[in-house]
N, C-alpha and C positions, 0 to 999 in steps of 0.2 A: 850844862848842856843848854843850847838855845832851842827851847821847846817850839817856838814859833817857826823857826827854820825847819825843824824836824817834821812838824806837821805838814809844811809845804812839800817837803821831800816825799813823805808818805802819800800825800794826795797825788803827786806827780807819778809815783809808782803805781797807784791804783788806776789812774787814767790811762797810762801807757799800757798796763797789763790788759785792761778792758778793750782798748781800741787799736793797738798796734801789735800785730802778730810778730813774734821774735824771728830773727833772721834764719836760725837753724830750722825752724818749722816751715818757713816760706820755701826754703830750698828743698825740703822733703816733699812739699806739695807740688812744686814745679817738676820734680823728678817723676812723681806719680802721674801728673798730667801728660808728660811726654810719652809715657808707656801705654797710656790708654788708647784703645782703638777709636778712630774718628767715627762720629755719627752714632755712637752708642749712648744709652741713657747715663752711664757712668761718666762719659766724656762731657755730656751736657751738664751733669752735676758739678764736675770739677771746674768747668767754665764759669758756672754760677758762683761757686765758692771763691774763685780767684777774683771775680768781679766784685763780690761782697767785700773781700779784703781791701781792694782799692777804694771802695766807697767808704769803708770805716776809716781808712787813712785820711781821705779828703775831708770828711765831716767831723773827724775826731769823735766818733760815736761808737757805741759798743759793737764789736764784731758779732757777738751773739747776745740775744736778749736775756739769756739765763745767767744771772750773777752766780748761781750755784752757792756753795758754801766757801766763802773766801778763807784761805788758809795762809797765815804768815808763819814763816820759819826764820827766826832771828837769832843771830850769834852776836854776843855783846862782850866787850871788855869787862873785867871784874868791877871797875868803878862805875859803870853805867847804871842809871836808875831805871829799872825795868818798869816800874809803876808809871813813870813819866812817858816812857815809850808807849805803853798800853793806852794811856789817856790820849796821846797824840794820834794813835791809830783810830780810836773811837771818833775823835773830832774829824779826822780826814774821811772816814767812812760816811759820816753824816753828810758832809759837804758833797762828796762824790755822788751820793744818792739824790740829794736835792738838785744837783745839776744834771741829772739824767745820765751819768756815766755808769751807774749801777742800778739795777731794778731792786726795789724793796723786796727782800727775799727771806726775812727772818720771821718765822711763824711760831706762835705758842703751840706746843704739841698738845695741850689739853683743851684750850679754848678755840684754836684755829685762828686767833687774831694775829694779823700782820703788824709788826712793830712800826713799819713805815720808814725806818731809817737804817735797816740792816744790822741793828744791835739787838741783843737779847741773850738769854742764858745760852752760852756755848757758841755764840756767833758775834764776830768772826772767830775762827780758831786761831789762837796765838800760841806758838811754841818757842820758848826761849832756850838757848844754850850758851853757856859762858865759854870763852876761849881766850888764848893768850895773845891775840893780836890787838892792836891799838885802835881799830876801827869797828864799826857795826856793819854786819852784812844782813840785809833784809831781803828775803825772797817771798814772793806772793804767787799763789796759783788760784785761779777762778775756775773751778771744776764743776760743770753744770750737772743738774739732776739727772738728765737722760743718760749720760755716760756713768755717773755715780751709781745708778741703779743696775748697771751691767758689771759692776765689781763682783767678784766671786772668790770663794775660799774653798779649798779642797783639804780633806784630811786623809792622808795616805796611811795604808793602802785603800784604794777605792776602785769601783767599777765605773768606767766612763762610756757613755753612749758612743758607739762607733769605734772606740779604741780599746775596749776591754779593760783588763786589770792594769792599774797604775800602782807600781810598788814604791817602796821607800828608797829610791835611788834616782840618779840623774835622768834616767829614761822615764821614770814615773813622773818626774817634774816636767819633762818635755811634753808628755801626753797632757798633763793638766793645762799647760800654757796653750797648746794647740786647741784643746777643748774650749778654753776660755774665749778664744777668738771666734770659734764656731757658734757658741751660745749667744754671743753679743749680736750676731747678724747685723742688721742695719739700724738697730734700735739705739745704739750709742753714737750715732752720727759718724759711721765709718766713711772714709778710712781713718783708723784711729791709732793711738799710741797706748802701749801697756807698760806698767811698772809691775815687777814681780818681786815678792818677798818670800824667801825660803826660810822656814824655821820660826822661832819665837813662839809666843802664845797667840791666841786669836787676835787680840788687839794690837800687839807688837808687830805681828805679821803684816797687817794692813798698813800700819804706820811705815814699815820698811818698804812696802810696795809703793806707797804714795811718794816716799822719799826718792825713789828711783826716777820719778817724773821730773825731778829738779836737775837731773843730769842733762848734759847736752845731747841732742839727737845724734850727733856725729862722733861722740867719744867712743873709746874702746875699753871694755871691762878689764881691769887689771888682773882679774883671776882668770887664767887661761880656760878652765872648764866652762865658766860662765860666758866668756867671750865667744866660745864655740857654740854654746847654747843660743845666745842672742842671734848669732849669724844664721844658725839653722832655722830658727823661728821666722826670721825676716825673709828667708828664701822660700820657706814652705807654707807659711800662713797665707801668702798671696797666691797659692795654688788652689785655695778652697773655692775661689770664684764667687765670693760674697760681694765684693766690689763696693764702690762708693755708694752710700745710702742703702746698701743691700740690694742694689739693682742688678747685681752681677757685674763682673769686670775683672781687670787685671790687678788692681790694688785694693787690698783689704786692710793692710797694716802698714803704718808709716814709721813705726819705731817700737823697739822692744828693749827694755833695760831690766837687768836682774840683779838683786842683792841677796845676801845670805847672812844669817845670824845663827847662833847656837840655839838648841832646843832641849827639852827634857826628853828622856827616853820614851815616855808614853805617847808623846805627841809629835806629829810631823805634818805641819800645815804648809800649804802653798797658797799664797794670797795674791790676787791679781787686782790691780787698780787700772780700770779702763778709762782712757781719756779720748774725747772726740777730736776731729781734725782741727777744731778751733782751740788749739792747745795754748791757752792763755796763761803763761807763767813767765815772770821776769824777776830780776834781782838787782839790787844796787849795793854799792859800798857807800856808807855814810860816815862823815867825820864825826867822831865821838863827842867833840866839844862844840862844833858849830852847827851840827845837824844837817849840813849841806851834802848833796850827792857828789861823790868824787868819781864814780865809775859805774857803768851799766854792764850787766852780765847777759849772755846769750846774744850779743850784738856784734860778735866778731865776724869777719868775712863779708861776702857780698850780700846786700839786701835786694831781694827780688822785688821789682816794681811791676805788679800785675796791672796793666792798663785796661781801662774800660773798653777802649777801641778794639783791642785784640779779642776780648771776651765777647763783645757784641757781635763781631763777625762770626764767631762760632755759634752764638745763639740764633742769629738771623737765618741760619740754614735749617733750623728745626721747622717741621711742618706741625702746625698747631690747630686745634679745634677750639673755636670761641664759644664759651658758655656765658650766657647772660642770666644773672640771677634776678628774680626767682626762676628755677629750672623746672621744666615739665618732666614727668616720668618717661614720656616718649623720647626726649632728648637723652636722658640718662641711659635708657635701654640700648641706645645706639653706640654707646661708648664701650670700649674693650680694653683689657689690660695692655699696657704699652703706649696707649694714646697720650700725647702731650696736649694739655688743655691750657687755654688762656681765659681767665675769668674776669668779667666786668660786672659791676653792680655791687650789691651789698653782701657782706658776710658778717657773722657774729661769733665772737670768741667764746670759748667755753672749755674750761679745764676741769680738774677734779671736783672742786666745790660746786660748780655749775651743774655738772652731770648728776651729782648726788642730789642737789636741790630739785632738778627737773624730774627726777625719778618719782618724787612724791608731791610735787607742786605744779601749778600751771606755769607756762612760760610768760615772761613779762611782755613779749611781743609775739605777733603771728609768725611762726617759723615754717609754715607750709611752703614747700618748694625751695626753702632757703638752704644756706651753707653754714655749717658749724666749723669754726677754725680752732683747732687745738693750739692755743697760743696764749702766753702770758706776756704781753708787751711791756716795754719800757715807755712810760707816758710822762709828759710834762705839761703843766698848765701855765699859760702865758698870763700877762698882766690883766688881760681882758677876761680871764676865766675860761679861755678856750683850750681844749685838750689837743696835744700834738703827739704823734707817734714817733718815738726816737729809735726804736728797734722792735722787730716783730717777726722773728722766725718761728717755726713750728716746734711744738713740744712732743715728747714721745707719747704715742697714742695708746699703747697697750694697757696703760693704767685705766682707761675708760672702757675696757672690754666688758666688765660686768653690766654696764649701763647702756652702751651705745645703741645696740640693735633695738631695744625696747623704746628708747627715746626717739629714735628716727621714726618708728611706726606711730608712736603716740602723737608726735607733732607734725608729721609729714615732711621731715627733713630729707632732702634728696642727695646731699653730698657732705662728706666729712673730709677735712684737710688736716693732716698731721705728718708725723714722720715715723718710720719703722714698721708700719703696718699694724693690723689687728688680727684677732683670732677667729676661730670657727663660728662662734656665736654671732659675731658681727657679719661675717661672710654670708651666713645663712639668711640673716635679716636683709642684707643688700639684695639677695636674689628674690626673696619673697615680697619685699616692699618696693623694689625698684630704686636702688641707691648705688653710689660708688664711693670708694675711698681714694682720695687723691694724696699722693706723697709729695709734699713740698721738700725743698732742700734744707736739711737740718743745719742750723748755725748761720744761715744766710739772712741775718737779722736786718742788715742795711738794705740788701737787695729787695726784700719784701716790704720794708718800711717805705721804700720809694714807690712801690705800687699802690700804697694807701693814699688816696687823694684827700680824704676828709674823715673826721670822726663825727658821726651823726648823732651819737648819744651813748649812754652807758646805763646799765642796770645792775642791780645786786652789788653795789659798791661796798656793802657790809663785809664782803669776803676779801676785800683788799684789792689793790690795783692789778696784780697778776691774775687773780681769780675772778674778777668782775666780768660781766658780759658787755664787751665793747661793740658798738655798731660801726662798722668800718665800710666806707665806700672805696672800692678798689678798681684799678684799671690795669689790664695786662698782667694779672697775677698768674704766674706759670706753675704748673704742677703736673705730675705724671699719674695716670690711672694705674694703680697697682692692685686694686680689688674691684671687680666689676659686678654687674647685676646678673651675670650668667654663671656664677659659682667659681670664677677663676681668681686666683691669688698669686701674684708674682712672689710674694713673701713665702708662701708655702712651697712654691717651685724651687726657689733659691735655697731654702732651708733643706729641702730633700736632696738636691744635687750636691750641696756642700757637705752634707752628712755622708753621702756616698764617697766623696773625695777625701773626707777625713779618715775613712777606713784604711786608706793606703798608707797611713802613717802609724799603723798598729804595731809593726815589727820593731824590735830593738834597734837603736841607732848608736847609743853610747855604751861602750863595754865597761 
């Protein structure tokens, strides 16, 4: 095997997966965009999403800043050297990280130290399977942490909120899938895709569920009962009204694929792997001797070209309120849920490590009146030592719920930007302190990177690039007020209304 060629092929697979959304996924997003009512927050979100896809195409930069946990599924002829393939993957991963195509995302679970190159115990995930064909098939999925955290597993029989008893039958499975979409809300960057694994043990069930994400969005399940189940879920999950980013709307789910395996009599697991709209998975056929790519998968049919001009026309119709940071409490108190804001000035990134640090330490800079952005950007340093933002979309905010309200009060922070919303503790703090939660469009890493005009500094780099506090000067940074200083939360409202709609699917469907 030509290992040098193989490494080039793997590097190309990584870059294409990170930057170029597959054709089947693009067609699903185009269909969703056509169904959405004009002028809604979900329509605005989809316009931003499609603009982001175009920007990633043009810049050959990550669609989403979250590398997630890269997972390779590789089928090899018997004579192929799997150790050589693994070594080539490691080399390609390091190069892709160094060139800003992936964010360094591998963290030691005990020390919290970031390896800096996406390598470490268990990362990336590499799964080999031998087969009787004479070529190598190599598939890769980059599944971000926000959607990974919305994976869920059910053990039947069980009681489900809004749906009642789910038994050990096809109808019980149906209820589990519908509940999985409900519980994800907007925290997994909806509208999303789900893979479902029926049976197995706990670990095999999740593996089977993730394996379904490697199917084409447009295929038909060869098992008639599962084909009917997939069709049912696609029709009815979109009646829950959760919508894009959890803002409410017509499209909550873009794809559902179900697989089944045997189980032992004592166990009946239904495992769901949730994936965001930025469904980054591709596959290639590689010549076993030369290491060169001979064919790409998921690239059949029309490729939708989302142009910036079309999206900009949609965005220009939005009425926006301009916020200049630092922001006064008076300006914050005037905002209400549903307002679209455009931010100019400084904002400071802060994720899990920063929030834990700030809970017991002083801030490295004055945060009074400032904005915290839940974001772990992709950063590159040029030859002059200057940092540049390559991708900078929001991360899921709910992880910071234990800290957020206290930190806002402690340091005088007026606004928090993230995705998916926060809980009751933060909502109460916003009302008492005078703050707002702003929902940015999840996965729109290129759109928001374009709004960042300069990197003014960085603190707490000991936590690694994604977790450091980056000082970012922004212009025209757009977000939606989804939690205001008057005790209102769009996330609570959508969750309540979608639970009421979920209850209509309580009665049996499959006999």
